[in-house]
LOKENU-345092 format. One record per residue (C-alpha): residue number from 1; residue in one letter; z, y, x. Coordinates in pm, whole numbers, plus 50000, padded with zeros to 5 digits. Example, Ala and Ser with C-alpha at 12.3 -4.5 7.8 and 13.67 -1.06 7.14 Angstrom:
# LOKENU-345092
R     i   aa       z       y       x
R     1    A   50780   49550   51230
R     2    S   50714   49894   51367
END
This chain:
# LOKENU-345092
R     i   aa       z       y       x
R     1    M   49454   90242   92320
R     2    S   49574   90010   92045
R     3    A   49763   90297   91882
R     4    F   49434   90491   91873
R     5    A   49246   90200   91718
R     6    S   49502   90151   91440
R     7    D   49761   90378   91289
R     8    K   49956   90073   91179
R     9    G   50117   89796   91376
R    10    I   50339   89779   91679
R    11    P   50163   90023   91917
R    12    A   50152   90290   91646
R    13    A   50519   90229   91562
R    14    I   50610   90268   91929
R    15    L   50420   90597   91948
R    16    I   50597   90725   91638
R    17    A   50936   90619   91780
R    18    W   50859   90814   92100
R    19    E   50754   91119   91897
R    20    T   51091   91108   91721
R    21    A   51271   91107   92060
R    22    A   51377   90741   92051
R    23    F   51288   90716   92419
R    24    D   51122   90912   92698
R    25    L   50760   90836   92776
R    26    I   50657   90884   93137
R    27    V   50289   90915   93223
R    28    S   50091   91036   93521
R    29    Q   49769   91230   93540
R    30    R   49592   90917   93664
R    31    L   49714   90722   93362
R    32    V   49609   90997   93118
R    33    D   49269   91028   93290
R    34    E   49216   90653   93268
R    35    L   49301   90657   92898
R    36    R   49065   90951   92845
R    37    Q   48778   90764   93015
R    38    V   48839   90451   92811
R    39    L   48856   90638   92480
R    40    Q   48523   90807   92559
R    41    R   48344   90471   92568
R    42    P   48098   90421   92283
R    43    K   48278   90107   92161
R    44    F   48577   90322   92064
R    45    R   48367   90538   91829
R    46    R   48419   90276   91558
R    47    Y   48789   90369   91561
R    48    G   48745   90745   91567
R    49    T   48537   91038   91681
R    50    E   48556   91209   92019
R    51    A   48764   91477   91844
R    52    D   49002   91204   91722
R    53    A   49031   91077   92080
R    54    T   49107   91428   92204
R    55    A   49370   91473   91932
R    56    F   49524   91138   92027
R    57    L   49544   91245   92392
R    58    D   49695   91578   92285
R    59    R   49977   91382   92119
R    60    L   50073   91264   92469
R    61    S   50096   91618   92604
R    62    S   50473   91631   92557
R    63    A   50531   91311   92756
R    64    T   50704   91346   93091
R    65    L   50428   91393   93346
R    66    A   50523   91236   93677
R    67    N   50332   91291   93998
R    68    D   50102   91008   94097
R    69    P   50279   90846   94390
R    70    P   50097   90685   94680
R    71    T   50037   90326   94581
R    72    R   50133   90011   94763
R    73    R   50064   89643   94700
R    74    I   50290   89501   94429
R    75    V   50069   89313   94181
R    76    P   49919   89020   94371
R    77    R   49647   88934   94119
R    78    D   49522   89287   94044
R    79    E   49565   89573   94289
R    80    K   49440   89820   94025
R    81    D   49774   89769   93848
R    82    D   49984   89852   94154
R    83    Y   49999   90222   94064
R    84    L   50169   90147   93732
R    85    M   50453   89962   93901
R    86    V   50488   90226   94173
R    87    L   50487   90497   93907
R    88    G   50764   90317   93720
R    89    Q   50966   90284   94038
R    90    T   50929   90640   94160
R    91    A   50990   90786   93813
R    92    G   51307   90580   93767
R    93    A   51174   90417   93452
R    94    D   51381   90158   93270
R    95    Y   51065   89962   93188
R    96    V   50693   89949   93250
R    97    L   50522   89894   92915
R    98    S   50224   89661   92935
R    99    G   50065   89360   92775
R   100    D   49860   89290   93088
R   101    P   49934   88936   93211
R   102    H   49900   89055   93571
R   103    L   50212   89262   93507
R   104    T   50399   89056   93247
R   105    T   50396   88747   93471
R   106    L   50532   88919   93783
R   107    D   50839   88750   93930
R   108    D   51142   88979   93896
R   109    P   50954   89311   93878
R   110    A   51136   89638   93931
R   111    P   51140   89803   93687
R   112    P   51105   89515   93440
R   113    V   50774   89489   93256
R   114    I   50816   89480   92881
R   115    T   50543   89403   92627
R   116    P   50479   89636   92334
R   117    R   50622   89374   92095
R   118    A   50940   89340   92304
R   119    L   50986   89718   92320
R   120    Y   50929   89749   91947
R   121    E   51185   89475   91877
R   122    L   51434   89647   92108
R   123    L   51380   89979   91928
R   124    V   51418   89813   91586
R   125    H   51735   89636   91702
R   126    R   51880   89971   91814
R   127    G   51777   90137   91486
R   128    L   51526   90363   91662
R   129    A   51210   90235   91492
R   130    P   51148   90127   91134
R   131    V   51049   89771   91056
R   132    R   50676   89797   90996
R   133    P   50431   89523   90908
R   134    E   50130   89502   91134
R   135    G   49834   89669   90970
R   136    R   49461   89656   90993
R   137    R   49249   89842   91240
R   138    R   49073   90160   91131
R   139    N   48705   90122   91049
END
């Protein structure tokens, strides 16, 4: 969602790195549907039109689409986040990307949870993303 709100900054740089094949992005239909619902909220109209939101979602169409696995309890403080961890596990992901403290504070998660900033720094370190200053949000 942050990459939709601003075409500058870390989330946008991560999206660009993925689009240039720096890493594989794995999503599920549930994750895409959740993003679609969020981007349809009126508060996101200040960042772009409904057509912009649709175009943003279309950018994700070449991501690896994994089946939504049956969920099980993993995230003690927020069961709504369980599916993200199970998705990461069943898809064989190297990381689950999230800034959600319910996920980033898990003890020894499998796969590891990495914040957008940490992923960006990893990509920059490996020469897979350009160093970009954080920008302003679109208005």
